[in-house]
Structures are given as structure tokens and as C-alpha cells.
N, CA, C and O of each residue as an XYZ file, in Angstrom:
908
protein
N      68.956    126.196     98.488
C      69.611    125.309     99.421
C      69.209    125.672    100.851
O      68.819    126.808    101.120
N      69.305    124.707    101.767
C      68.846    124.925    103.124
C      70.017    125.257    104.044
O      71.121    124.743    103.862
N      69.775    126.112    105.023
C      70.733    126.386    106.084
C      72.106    126.756    105.570
O      72.992    125.905    105.505
N      72.299    128.014    105.202
C      73.586    128.494    104.718
C      74.305    129.221    105.853
O      74.118    130.427    106.017
N      75.125    128.518    106.639
C      75.776    129.151    107.778
C      76.887    130.074    107.343
O      77.425    129.936    106.244
N      77.236    131.026    108.208
C      78.337    131.943    107.921
C      79.646    131.251    108.271
O      80.067    131.263    109.427
N      80.281    130.658    107.291
C      81.526    129.922    107.482
C      82.667    130.653    106.819
O      82.455    131.444    105.900
N      83.877    130.394    107.279
C      85.035    130.954    106.615
C      85.126    130.399    105.202
O      84.784    129.241    104.960
N      85.589    131.227    104.267
C      85.607    130.855    102.857
C      86.381    129.561    102.619
O      85.949    128.716    101.835
N      87.523    129.401    103.293
C      88.376    128.264    103.002
C      88.057    127.052    103.860
O      88.682    126.004    103.699
N      87.109    127.172    104.755
C      86.749    126.040    105.608
C      85.482    125.392    105.074
O      84.458    126.050    104.888
N      85.568    124.099    104.834
C      84.408    123.349    104.354
C      84.095    122.264    105.382
O      84.938    121.400    105.620
N      82.918    122.279    105.996
C      82.579    121.235    106.964
C      82.357    119.907    106.259
O      81.579    119.832    105.308
N      83.030    118.863    106.715
C      82.939    117.581    106.019
C      82.512    116.418    106.914
O      82.023    115.405    106.416
N      82.688    116.553    108.212
C      82.364    115.433    109.093
C      80.853    115.219    109.178
O      80.078    116.157    109.365
N      80.463    113.952    109.033
C      79.065    113.594    109.183
C      78.159    114.036    108.057
O      76.938    114.040    108.214
N      78.737    114.414    106.913
C      77.937    114.893    105.799
C      77.484    113.733    104.915
O      78.142    112.695    104.838
N      76.353    113.932    104.255
C      75.850    112.956    103.278
C      76.656    113.096    101.998
O      76.871    114.208    101.515
N      77.104    111.972    101.445
C      77.895    111.988    100.213
C      76.965    112.193     99.020
O      76.144    111.332     98.704
N      77.105    113.342     98.363
C      76.252    113.660     97.219
C      76.866    113.234     95.885
O      76.309    113.521     94.826
N      78.004    112.556     95.935
C      78.664    112.170     94.686
C      77.734    111.388     93.752
O      77.688    111.702     92.562
N      76.997    110.393     94.231
C      76.089    109.673     93.318
C      75.023    110.576     92.705
O      74.541    110.316     91.602
N      74.658    111.634     93.420
C      73.625    112.543     92.933
C      74.171    113.542     91.922
O      73.438    114.002     91.046
N      75.457    113.883     92.037
C      75.971    115.021     91.287
C      77.044    114.685     90.256
O      77.292    115.493     89.361
N      77.685    113.528     90.348
C      78.742    113.202     89.389
C      78.301    112.100     88.438
O      77.671    111.121     88.839
N      78.650    112.283     87.155
C      78.430    111.257     86.145
C      79.558    110.222     86.215
O      80.609    110.510     86.786
N      79.365    109.019     85.644
C      80.455    108.032     85.617
C      81.723    108.562     84.954
O      82.823    108.118     85.281
N      81.581    109.496     84.037
C      82.735    110.087     83.352
C      83.574    110.979     84.267
O      84.695    111.347     83.917
N      83.036    111.324     85.434
C      83.717    112.248     86.330
C      83.256    113.685     86.186
O      83.586    114.523     87.025
N      82.502    113.987     85.145
C      81.938    115.324     84.979
C      80.742    115.494     85.914
O      80.038    114.537     86.236
N      80.538    116.728     86.336
C      79.384    117.012     87.170
C      78.127    117.034     86.302
O      78.173    117.454     85.145
N      77.017    116.585     86.857
C      75.765    116.606     86.115
C      75.336    118.051     85.867
O      75.564    118.928     86.699
N      74.717    118.285     84.724
C      74.216    119.620     84.416
C      72.778    119.720     84.901
O      71.869    119.123     84.324
N      72.587    120.486     85.969
C      71.280    120.654     86.586
C      70.851    122.114     86.535
O      71.667    122.999     86.278
N      69.585    122.356     86.776
C      69.109    123.716     86.979
C      69.586    124.191     88.351
O      69.765    123.380     89.260
N      69.788    125.484     88.502
C      70.200    125.987     89.811
C      69.158    125.665     90.881
O      69.499    125.529     92.056
N      67.897    125.543     90.483
C      66.843    125.238     91.437
C      66.975    123.820     91.992
O      66.514    123.534     93.097
N      67.609    122.931     91.216
C      67.800    121.559     91.691
C      68.700    121.514     92.917
O      68.584    120.609     93.744
N      69.597    122.489     93.035
C      70.514    122.482     94.174
C      69.814    122.847     95.477
O      70.371    122.653     96.557
N      68.613    123.366     95.382
C      67.886    123.745     96.585
C      67.412    122.528     97.387
O      67.039    122.659     98.553
N      67.426    121.341     96.759
C      67.002    120.129     97.470
C      68.081    119.618     98.414
O      67.802    118.811     99.301
N      69.320    120.087     98.227
C      70.426    119.581     99.029
C      70.665    120.451    100.252
O      70.498    121.670    100.201
N      71.057    119.818    101.351
C      71.490    120.577    102.524
C      72.811    121.246    102.177
O      73.696    120.625    101.588
N      72.935    122.495    102.539
C      74.065    123.331    102.120
C      75.416    122.728    102.517
O      76.340    122.696    101.704
N      75.536    122.249    103.763
C      76.811    121.688    104.198
C      77.146    120.393    103.462
O      78.321    120.100    103.241
N      76.144    119.622    103.081
C      76.394    118.419    102.280
C      76.952    118.802    100.916
O      77.876    118.166    100.409
N      76.385    119.841    100.335
C      76.853    120.285     99.025
C      78.288    120.814     99.106
O      79.110    120.498     98.246
N      78.591    121.606    100.116
C      79.946    122.146    100.252
C      80.956    121.024    100.495
O      82.086    121.093    100.013
N      80.552    119.993    101.240
C      81.433    118.844    101.455
C      81.696    118.122    100.132
O      82.817    117.684     99.872
N      80.666    118.001     99.303
C      80.859    117.412     97.970
C      81.883    118.221     97.180
O      82.790    117.650     96.575
N      81.744    119.537     97.184
C      82.690    120.398     96.462
C      84.106    120.221     96.989
O      85.061    120.167     96.215
N      84.238    120.130     98.305
C      85.562    119.945     98.908
C      86.202    118.640     98.439
O      87.320    118.646     97.925
N      85.504    117.535     98.612
C      86.080    116.233     98.306
C      86.327    116.032     96.813
O      87.193    115.247     96.426
N      85.576    116.732     95.982
C      85.726    116.590     94.531
C      86.426    117.780     93.887
O      86.423    117.917     92.664
N      87.030    118.649     94.713
C      87.812    119.794     94.233
C      87.031    120.627     93.219
O      87.540    120.957     92.147
N      85.795    120.961     93.569
C      84.955    121.805     92.731
C      84.798    123.167     93.395
O      84.737    123.273     94.620
N      84.734    124.209     92.566
C      84.589    125.575     93.062
C      83.336    126.204     92.459
O      82.323    126.336     93.147
N      83.388    126.596     91.181
C      82.194    127.055     90.489
C      81.465    125.857     89.889
O      82.093    124.909     89.415
N      80.142    125.908     89.914
C      79.318    124.785     89.450
C      78.496    125.216     88.232
O      77.737    126.181     88.319
N      78.634    124.517     87.096
C      77.812    124.884     85.939
C      76.347    124.528     86.168
O      76.034    123.470     86.715
N      75.467    125.404     85.751
C      74.036    125.122     85.768
C      73.490    125.331     84.354
O      74.130    125.970     83.519
N      72.317    124.792     84.104
C      71.711    124.940     82.780
C      71.568    126.413     82.416
O      71.846    126.816     81.287
N      71.135    127.200     83.379
C      70.904    128.626     83.114
C      72.218    129.371     82.882
O      72.284    130.280     82.054
N      73.256    128.984     83.612
C      74.566    129.609     83.409
C      75.092    129.316     82.014
O      75.610    130.211     81.347
N      74.965    128.083     81.569
C      75.434    127.717     80.235
C      74.676    128.498     79.164
O      75.277    128.977     78.203
N      73.373    128.627     79.325
C      72.583    129.401     78.364
C      73.045    130.856     78.337
O      73.178    131.447     77.265
N      73.289    131.428     79.509
C      73.715    132.823     79.573
C      75.089    133.010     78.929
O      75.288    133.951     78.160
N      76.030    132.131     79.232
C      77.372    132.263     78.665
C      77.355    132.093     77.155
O      78.080    132.790     76.445
N      76.540    131.176     76.659
C      76.438    131.013     75.205
C      75.915    132.272     74.535
O      76.307    132.585     73.411
N      75.034    132.998     75.216
C      74.524    134.247     74.636
C      75.614    135.308     74.592
O      75.628    136.139     73.684
N      76.529    135.292     75.561
C      77.638    136.245     75.567
C      78.671    135.868     74.505
O      79.191    136.734     73.802
N      78.961    134.582     74.393
C      79.916    134.113     73.375
C      79.393    134.429     71.981
O      80.137    134.887     71.114
N      78.109    134.180     71.780
C      77.423    134.579     70.544
C      78.122    134.060     69.285
O      78.322    134.802     68.323
N      78.486    132.787     69.306
C      79.054    132.157     68.116
C      80.529    132.411     67.883
O      81.093    131.882     66.925
N      81.170    133.198     68.723
C      82.586    133.479     68.545
C      83.445    132.310     69.028
O      82.975    131.459     69.783
N      84.687    132.274     68.596
C      85.601    131.227     69.041
C      85.975    131.475     70.493
O      86.475    132.545     70.842
N      85.729    130.476     71.338
C      85.963    130.633     72.769
C      86.740    129.441     73.307
O      86.638    128.328     72.791
N      87.520    129.696     74.358
C      88.195    128.628     75.088
C      88.023    128.888     76.576
O      87.707    130.000     76.999
N      88.238    127.840     77.356
C      88.278    127.994     78.806
C      89.710    127.831     79.275
O      90.410    126.920     78.831
N      90.154    128.703     80.167
C      91.451    128.564     80.808
C      91.227    128.173     82.265
O      90.174    128.459     82.835
N      92.217    127.520     82.864
C      92.056    127.061     84.239
C      90.847    126.164     84.390
O      90.093    126.280     85.357
N      90.661    125.259     83.421
C      89.411    124.499     83.329
C      89.246    123.446     84.411
O      88.133    122.973     84.641
N      90.333    123.067     85.081
C      90.208    122.104     86.166
C      89.630    120.774     85.713
O      90.194    120.103     84.848
N      88.508    120.401     86.298
C      87.867    119.124     85.973
C      87.116    119.150     84.649
O      86.648    118.112     84.179
N      87.000    120.320     84.050
C      86.439    120.413     82.713
C      84.928    120.380     82.632
O      84.373    120.006     81.598
N      84.252    120.764     83.703
C      82.784    120.750     83.683
C      82.212    121.852     82.805
O      81.376    121.596     81.938
N      82.669    123.085     83.036
C      82.083    124.236     82.353
C      82.305    124.171     80.850
O      81.352    124.270     80.077
N      83.553    124.005     80.432
C      83.853    123.961     79.005
C      83.196    122.793     78.301
O      82.848    122.882     77.123
N      83.028    121.695     79.025
C      82.373    120.518     78.452
C      80.955    120.857     78.012
O      80.534    120.500     76.912
N      80.226    121.546     78.877
C      78.834    121.863     78.554
C      78.709    123.046     77.603
O      77.683    123.210     76.942
N      79.758    123.876     77.534
C      79.766    124.948     76.539
C      80.266    124.448     75.186
O      80.159    125.145     74.177
N      80.813    123.231     75.180
C      81.357    122.621     73.958
C      82.480    123.477     73.374
O      82.514    123.749     72.174
N      83.401    123.897     74.249
C      84.556    124.675     73.809
C      85.835    123.964     74.272
O      85.786    123.096     75.144
N      86.968    124.336     73.687
C      88.248    123.774     74.102
C      88.551    124.182     75.531
O      88.316    125.324     75.929
N      89.073    123.242     76.296
C      89.384    123.480     77.702
C      90.885    123.328     77.910
O      91.498    122.398     77.386
N      91.472    124.239     78.671
C      92.910    124.214     78.925
C      93.172    124.453     80.412
O      92.360    125.050     81.117
N      94.315    123.975     80.860
C      94.716    124.187     82.248
C      96.212    123.902     82.348
O      96.726    123.023     81.656
N      96.904    124.638     83.201
C      98.326    124.369     83.414
C      98.543    123.055     84.155
O      99.651    122.518     84.164
N      97.489    122.540     84.773
C      97.530    121.302     85.555
C      98.587    121.371     86.651
O      99.303    120.406     86.917
N      98.660    122.534     87.274
C      99.673    122.792     88.293
C      99.525    121.882     89.496
O     100.514    121.575     90.162
N      98.304    121.443     89.787
C      98.101    120.602     90.966
C      98.657    119.196     90.794
O      98.708    118.427     91.755
N      99.074    118.852     89.576
C      99.746    117.575     89.343
C     101.212    117.622     89.736
O     101.854    116.584     89.896
N     101.741    118.834     89.892
C     103.138    118.987     90.304
C     103.303    118.434     91.727
O     102.529    118.801     92.611
N     104.294    117.558     91.969
C     104.444    116.934     93.292
C     104.559    117.931     94.440
O     104.002    117.695     95.512
N     105.267    119.038     94.239
C     105.433    120.029     95.302
C     104.106    120.714     95.607
O     103.735    120.872     96.770
N     103.388    121.121     94.553
C     102.087    121.772     94.742
C     101.095    120.789     95.340
O     100.307    121.142     96.218
N     101.139    119.554     94.859
C     100.237    118.525     95.372
C     100.446    118.311     96.868
O      99.485    118.155     97.621
N     101.703    118.306     97.289
C     102.006    118.135     98.705
C     101.464    119.305     99.518
O     100.947    119.122    100.620
N     101.587    120.504     98.965
C     101.055    121.689     99.639
C      99.560    121.537     99.888
O      99.077    121.857    100.975
N      98.828    121.056     98.898
C      97.389    120.851     99.053
C      97.107    119.772    100.099
O      96.191    119.910    100.910
N      97.904    118.690    100.075
C      97.705    117.616    101.054
C      97.887    118.127    102.476
O      97.104    117.800    103.367
N      98.930    118.937    102.682
C      99.197    119.467    104.016
C      98.087    120.410    104.476
O      97.844    120.564    105.673
N      97.419    121.037    103.510
C      96.297    121.933    103.830
C      94.968    121.185    103.878
O      93.909    121.792    104.038
N      95.036    119.862    103.739
C      93.826    119.021    103.754
C      92.851    119.415    102.650
O      91.637    119.431    102.851
N      93.405    119.733    101.477
C      92.590    120.121    100.335
C      92.771    119.097     99.204
O      93.871    118.971     98.667
N      91.713    118.366     98.836
C      91.823    117.456     97.697
C      92.210    118.204     96.422
O      91.847    119.366     96.238
N      92.940    117.533     95.557
C      93.393    118.165     94.319
C      92.532    117.725     93.140
O      91.825    116.720     93.199
N      92.613    118.506     92.075
C      91.840    118.242     90.861
C      92.370    117.001     90.162
O      93.581    116.821     90.031
N      91.470    116.159     89.721
C      91.825    115.021     88.865
C      91.577    115.465     87.418
O      90.449    115.424     86.928
N      92.643    115.884     86.755
C      92.494    116.477     85.431
C      92.104    115.417     84.393
O      92.783    114.399     84.264
N      91.025    115.652     83.662
C      90.612    114.697     82.617
C      91.409    114.899     81.327
O      92.048    115.933     81.134
N      91.362    113.913     80.465
C      92.127    113.963     79.218
C      91.610    115.027     78.263
O      92.365    115.514     77.422
N      90.333    115.400     78.376
C      89.803    116.391     77.436
C      90.180    117.820     77.812
O      89.798    118.762     77.117
N      90.925    117.993     78.906
C      91.481    119.301     79.260
C      92.938    119.327     78.813
O      93.760    118.551     79.299
N      93.251    120.231     77.877
C      94.606    120.321     77.334
C      95.548    120.952     78.349
O      95.185    121.907     79.037
N      96.754    120.417     78.438
C      97.738    120.983     79.352
C      98.410    122.178     78.690
O      99.384    122.034     77.950
N      97.869    123.361     78.971
C      98.397    124.618     78.454
C      98.224    125.691     79.519
O      97.130    125.868     80.054
N      99.295    126.401     79.825
C      99.197    127.561     80.700
C      98.333    128.606     79.999
O      98.263    128.619     78.770
N      97.677    129.480     80.757
C      96.655    130.369     80.210
C      97.158    131.223     79.056
O      96.532    131.242     77.996
N      98.273    131.929     79.232
C      98.781    132.784     78.161
C      99.199    131.956     76.949
O      98.997    132.363     75.805
N      99.780    130.802     77.213
C     100.169    129.914     76.122
C      98.937    129.446     75.353
O      98.970    129.342     74.126
N      97.860    129.167     76.065
C      96.625    128.719     75.417
C      96.078    129.790     74.490
O      95.652    129.494     73.373
N      96.089    131.042     74.953
C      95.577    132.144     74.134
C      96.457    132.367     72.913
O      95.953    132.553     71.806
N      97.764    132.348     73.111
C      98.685    132.564     71.994
C      98.617    131.439     70.972
O      98.796    131.676     69.777
N      98.361    130.219     71.429
C      98.334    129.054     70.540
C      96.989    128.905     69.834
O      96.943    128.623     68.636
N      95.908    129.092     70.563
C      94.576    128.788     70.042
C      93.855    130.003     69.464
O      92.864    129.844     68.750
N      94.332    131.207     69.757
C      93.812    132.456     69.194
C      92.289    132.592     69.303
O      91.615    132.771     68.289
N      91.745    132.508     70.511
C      90.301    132.680     70.675
C      89.896    134.145     70.639
O      90.722    135.041     70.818
N      88.617    134.368     70.407
C      88.048    135.709     70.554
C      87.542    135.938     71.973
O      87.544    137.063     72.474
N      87.110    134.858     72.606
C      86.553    134.927     73.957
C      87.298    133.932     74.846
O      87.538    132.790     74.452
N      87.656    134.375     76.036
C      88.278    133.503     77.032
C      87.390    133.485     78.270
O      86.944    134.529     78.745
N      87.143    132.293     78.781
C      86.325    132.117     79.975
C      87.169    131.460     81.055
O      87.906    130.509     80.791
N      87.056    131.972     82.267
C      87.703    131.370     83.421
C      86.743    131.334     84.589
O      85.917    132.232     84.753
N      86.849    130.303     85.395
C      86.001    130.179     86.575
C      86.882    130.004     87.802
O      87.699    129.086     87.870
N      86.706    130.893     88.768
C      87.434    130.807     90.034
C      88.944    130.798     89.811
O      89.658    129.949     90.345
N      89.414    131.751     89.016
C      90.836    131.863     88.736
C      91.504    132.828     89.712
O      90.928    133.844     90.099
N      92.725    132.486     90.099
C      93.528    133.405     90.883
C      94.360    134.270     89.943
O      94.700    133.859     88.834
N      94.677    135.459     90.402
C      95.482    136.401     89.637
C      96.966    136.167     89.909
O      97.362    135.862     91.034
N      97.777    136.315     88.865
C      99.225    136.200     89.060
C      99.754    137.403     89.833
O      99.357    138.542     89.587
N     100.646    137.131     90.763
C     101.408    138.174     91.453
C     102.670    137.518     91.988
O     102.593    136.424     92.547
N     103.835    138.152     91.835
C     105.072    137.540     92.317
C     105.040    137.279     93.815
O     105.601    136.298     94.301
N     104.369    138.182     94.545
C     104.102    138.006     95.972
C     102.608    138.256     96.160
O     102.100    139.269     95.679
N     101.885    137.359     96.848
C     100.444    137.567     96.996
C     100.125    138.972     97.494
O     100.560    139.382     98.570
N      99.356    139.701     96.686
C      99.041    141.089     97.023
C      97.548    141.319     97.178
O      97.129    142.358     97.689
N      96.749    140.370     96.745
C      95.310    140.431     96.939
C      94.872    139.080     97.490
O      95.658    138.133     97.518
N      93.620    138.992     97.927
C      93.145    137.740     98.522
C      93.292    136.574     97.542
O      93.670    135.470     97.934
N      92.998    136.821     96.294
C      93.016    135.750     95.297
C      94.182    135.835     94.341
O      93.985    135.707     93.132
N      95.403    136.050     94.840
C      96.563    136.107     93.941
C      97.674    135.206     94.461
O      97.787    134.968     95.664
N      98.498    134.706     93.533
C      99.670    133.923     93.915
C     100.610    133.821     92.720
O     100.218    134.175     91.608
N     101.838    133.349     92.915
C     102.805    133.288     91.816
C     102.426    132.310     90.711
O     103.034    132.322     89.641
N     101.429    131.464     90.958
C     100.992    130.493     89.952
C      99.674    130.900     89.297
O      99.072    130.116     88.564
N      99.231    132.123     89.562
C      97.969    132.585     89.014
C      98.069    133.016     87.563
O      99.109    132.869     86.921
N      96.966    133.552     87.060
C      96.837    133.923     85.643
C      97.189    135.400     85.455
O      96.746    136.254     86.223
N      97.977    135.687     84.444
C      98.291    137.070     84.080
C      97.125    137.605     83.247
O      97.163    137.615     82.016
N      96.094    138.045     83.959
C      94.809    138.334     83.323
C      94.886    139.511     82.344
O      94.204    139.500     81.319
N      95.690    140.506     82.638
C      95.803    141.611     81.697
C      96.404    141.132     80.381
O      95.973    141.565     79.313
N      97.391    140.247     80.445
C      97.995    139.708     79.218
C      96.981    138.909     78.415
O      97.042    138.869     77.186
N      96.043    138.269     79.120
C      94.968    137.532     78.435
C      94.027    138.523     77.750
O      93.743    138.401     76.558
N      93.553    139.497     78.509
C      92.537    140.417     78.004
C      93.002    141.189     76.776
O      92.230    141.376     75.836
N      94.242    141.635     76.773
C      94.691    142.489     75.668
C      94.866    141.713     74.360
O      95.139    142.312     73.320
N      94.711    140.377     74.404
C      94.847    139.568     73.197
C      93.506    139.055     72.668
O      93.458    138.396     71.630
N      92.416    139.357     73.384
C      91.113    138.811     72.991
C      90.064    139.917     72.960
O      90.306    141.035     73.416
N      88.912    139.592     72.424
C      87.814    140.554     72.424
C      87.153    140.641     73.795
O      86.848    141.729     74.284
N      86.939    139.482     74.406
C      86.157    139.420     75.639
C      86.774    138.424     76.611
O      87.142    137.313     76.231
N      86.879    138.834     77.860
C      87.330    137.953     78.936
C      86.205    137.856     79.954
O      85.716    138.871     80.450
N      85.799    136.632     80.261
C      84.695    136.377     81.183
C      85.234    135.626     82.390
O      85.885    134.591     82.245
N      84.966    136.146     83.573
C      85.359    135.470     84.804
C      84.124    135.179     85.636
O      83.299    136.063     85.867
N      84.000    133.940     86.085
C      82.933    133.558     87.001
C      83.574    133.377     88.374
O      84.522    132.606     88.522
N      83.066    134.073     89.362
C      83.687    133.993     90.675
C      82.776    134.497     91.765
O      81.552    134.403     91.669
N      83.392    135.040     92.816
C      82.653    135.504     93.984
C      83.360    136.735     94.537
O      84.588    136.760     94.617
N      82.609    137.738     94.914
C      83.200    138.997     95.375
C      84.100    138.806     96.594
O      85.083    139.528     96.758
N      83.770    137.836     97.450
C      84.597    137.600     98.629
C      85.992    137.107     98.240
O      86.961    137.360     98.954
N      86.093    136.412     97.122
C      87.363    135.825     96.695
C      88.036    136.672     95.621
O      89.256    136.836     95.628
N      87.245    137.208     94.701
C      87.788    137.852     93.507
C      87.501    139.351     93.426
O      87.826    139.991     92.426
N      86.899    139.906     94.464
C      86.456    141.293     94.403
C      87.558    142.331     94.474
O      87.294    143.521     94.301
N      88.804    141.899     94.728
C      89.899    142.865     94.761
C      90.892    142.640     93.626
O      92.044    143.069     93.708
N      90.443    141.965     92.563
C      91.326    141.752     91.419
C      91.732    143.096     90.798
O      90.884    143.968     90.608
N      93.013    143.267     90.483
C      93.442    144.514     89.836
C      92.713    144.799     88.523
O      92.529    145.961     88.160
N      92.300    143.757     87.813
C      91.639    143.950     86.528
C      90.306    144.678     86.678
O      89.795    145.240     85.709
N      89.747    144.672     87.872
C      88.458    145.331     88.090
C      88.537    146.848     88.012
O      87.506    147.520     87.990
N      89.744    147.396     87.968
C      89.874    148.840     87.796
C      89.546    149.280     86.371
O      89.334    150.465     86.112
N      89.508    148.317     85.450
C      89.204    148.620     84.058
C      87.698    148.468     83.808
O      87.022    147.741     84.536
N      87.167    149.155     82.774
C      85.730    149.047     82.475
C      85.298    147.589     82.299
O      85.942    146.815     81.589
N      84.204    147.238     82.954
C      83.712    145.866     82.875
C      82.237    145.842     83.271
O      81.702    146.817     83.800
N      81.596    144.708     83.003
C      80.236    144.469     83.456
C      80.300    143.502     84.632
O      81.151    142.613     84.671
N      79.395    143.684     85.587
C      79.312    142.790     86.739
C      77.882    142.308     86.852
O      76.950    143.110     86.899
N      77.708    140.991     86.895
C      76.370    140.412     86.784
C      76.137    139.418     87.913
O      76.988    138.573     88.194
N      74.974    139.525     88.563
C      74.573    138.545     89.574
C      73.288    137.856     89.154
O      72.395    138.477     88.577
N      73.204    136.572     89.446
C      71.961    135.822     89.293
C      72.038    134.607     90.208
O      73.132    134.093     90.441
N      70.922    134.135     90.728
C      70.946    132.914     91.551
C      71.386    131.681     90.775
O      71.686    130.652     91.380
N      71.430    131.761     89.447
C      71.892    130.584     88.697
C      73.414    130.449     88.696
O      73.942    129.491     88.131
N      74.131    131.392     89.320
C      75.574    131.241     89.504
C      75.766    130.532     90.841
O      75.566    131.128     91.900
N      76.151    129.271     90.790
C      76.268    128.435     91.983
C      77.739    128.129     92.237
O      78.488    127.857     91.299
N      78.155    128.174     93.503
C      79.540    127.879     93.842
C      79.617    127.303     95.246
O      78.604    127.150     95.927
N      80.838    126.986     95.667
C      81.062    126.476     97.014
C      81.226    127.613     98.030
O      81.401    127.344     99.218
N      81.173    128.853     97.597
C      81.425    129.990     98.476
C      80.398    130.067     99.601
O      79.276    129.579     99.465
N      80.792    130.680    100.704
C      79.879    130.784    101.841
C      78.728    131.735    101.540
O      77.612    131.521    102.015
N      78.987    132.799    100.745
C      77.967    133.801    100.440
C      77.561    133.694     98.980
O      78.214    134.265     98.106
N      76.490    132.967     98.714
C      76.055    132.786     97.335
C      75.576    134.096     96.706
O      75.614    134.256     95.486
N      75.128    135.024     97.539
C      74.675    136.311     97.007
C      75.829    137.118     96.438
O      75.602    138.107     95.741
N      77.070    136.715     96.723
C      78.233    137.410     96.185
C      78.830    136.723     94.962
O      79.864    137.159     94.456
N      78.203    135.667     94.483
C      78.638    135.070     93.226
C      78.446    136.078     92.101
O      77.453    136.806     92.076
N      79.387    136.120     91.179
C      79.341    137.108     90.108
C      79.870    136.545     88.794
O      80.669    135.610     88.767
N      79.394    137.151     87.701
C      80.044    137.028     86.397
C      80.611    138.403     86.076
O      79.884    139.397     86.077
N      81.911    138.459     85.802
C      82.572    139.700     85.381
C      82.918    139.569     83.903
O      83.421    138.533     83.468
N      82.651    140.615     83.135
C      82.930    140.587     81.699
C      83.700    141.840     81.306
O      83.257    142.963     81.548
N      84.866    141.623     80.693
C      85.671    142.715     80.154
C      85.676    142.618     78.632
O      85.954    141.553     78.080
N      85.375    143.709     77.959
C      85.508    143.805     76.508
C      86.673    144.751     76.218
O      86.644    145.917     76.612
N      87.692    144.247     75.532
C      88.895    145.046     75.331
C      88.605    146.319     74.548
O      89.268    147.336     74.755
N      87.627    146.277     73.655
C      87.261    147.469     72.887
C      86.784    148.585     73.809
O      87.065    149.756     73.555
N      86.062    148.236     74.884
C      85.590    149.242     75.838
C      86.755    149.893     76.564
O      86.733    151.094     76.833
N      87.767    149.105     76.878
C      88.937    149.628     77.592
C      89.724    150.573     76.680
O      90.164    151.640     77.108
N      89.895    150.168     75.424
C      90.615    151.035     74.488
C      89.842    152.329     74.243
O      90.445    153.395     74.113
N      88.537    152.246     74.179
C      87.693    153.431     73.961
C      87.826    154.387     75.154
O      87.911    155.602     74.976
N      87.844    153.828     76.369
C      87.974    154.663     77.561
C      89.338    155.362     77.592
O      89.463    156.503     78.036
N      90.363    154.634     77.103
C      91.721    155.182     77.140
C      91.974    156.207     76.052
O      92.907    157.004     76.150
N      91.140    156.191     75.006
C      91.371    157.090     73.857
C      91.118    158.546     74.230
O      91.264    159.433     73.389
């Protein structure tokens, strides 16, 4: 991508930007599955404006889907916090979300912050993350750009409506998070053994693409360390 200015994480420049919706969204509302190299044709601020107006955070790419499928390796997997359902759609796995942004109070909060909300599709099941794991019994759970639960925000990416990630991890074999170190680098779960992976095929709306990451926790590794 061209011209990546140093912008605040939560600020997305939108005035005077080219609308990339025809280039990036399918009629179904799902984002097109492109190679990460395809995003280099777009001006960076135009792309971030697209993400803002369409409530997108992490962007699936062909290479990302191939990599995640290799990690899943045929095991039963679900996505939590699936939002618009792009990632799980291309992984062909069940997608779930609490759909919290549909709540009138939460929706108003987003409006006051000038943040468009997710338009949840029908193929995303309305299930809170822990409920989804308990109901669907996956071996692998995938989340993209998830906030951590905390009764009072204690890290940059935590809030009372976030995911109780430890409760998720202890019920599955593998928990995969796609995010960015600027947003997710202080998650409490990172104190446990995990893998951290960077590649340019991890694309997001973040200001620092070099800080995009895939984090992988295997519960067996944590139990082995604790033994």
C-alpha cells in the first residue's frame, strides 16, 4: 500500500477519500478474498476509510486463509466475535458473535463516537464466546481483533463486553488470535506460552501494519509448562 502515515490507532481519515466499496465488497456484503499483494494498489488512507465505513478491522487474505487452514489441520474449528463473517466464511467454519453492537445502548455509544457498527449477517450465529465454545465443542477457536473481558478496562484492548479468553483457552486445544501489537500486545493471556507470528499477508486497518500478528496458544503447552 502507498503512503502509510503515522496516525492514531482509533482515528481513520475519511474526508475526500475514494470509496473502495465496489472494489472490495461482494453483493453479499462479504469482503472479497484477495492476495495481500492486491492491497498494495490502493492508497492507504482510502483503504482505512473503507474499513471505517464498513466496520472492518482484520482483513482476510488468500495467504492468511491458507496459513490458518494449516494450523487448524482438519480439526473442528469455530470463529468467535466473527462480526461481518468474512474470515469464517472463507475458512468454511461456523461463525459466532454476541452481536453486542445491535444493542441500542451500545449502538448509540458507537454513533456518538462516530464509529459505524457491524451489520451482522444471518450466517453468523448469535452466541457469546464462552457459550459458543460450550455449545459447539470445538477443538480450535479463532478470533480476530477481539477485546479482552475486564470488569474495568485494565489494558488498551479490554472492556466489560470483551471475551473471557482464559475460559475459552482452557476448554479447547488451540486458541488463535489475529490482531496487532499496538492494540492487543498487553493482553493478560500473553503471559502464557504461545507462538507469535508476523507476515505481510496479515492485513488490517491498524496504523502500523508491521505490528500485525497471529498469536497461537496450545493448551497442552500451558499444562506442560505448569507441570
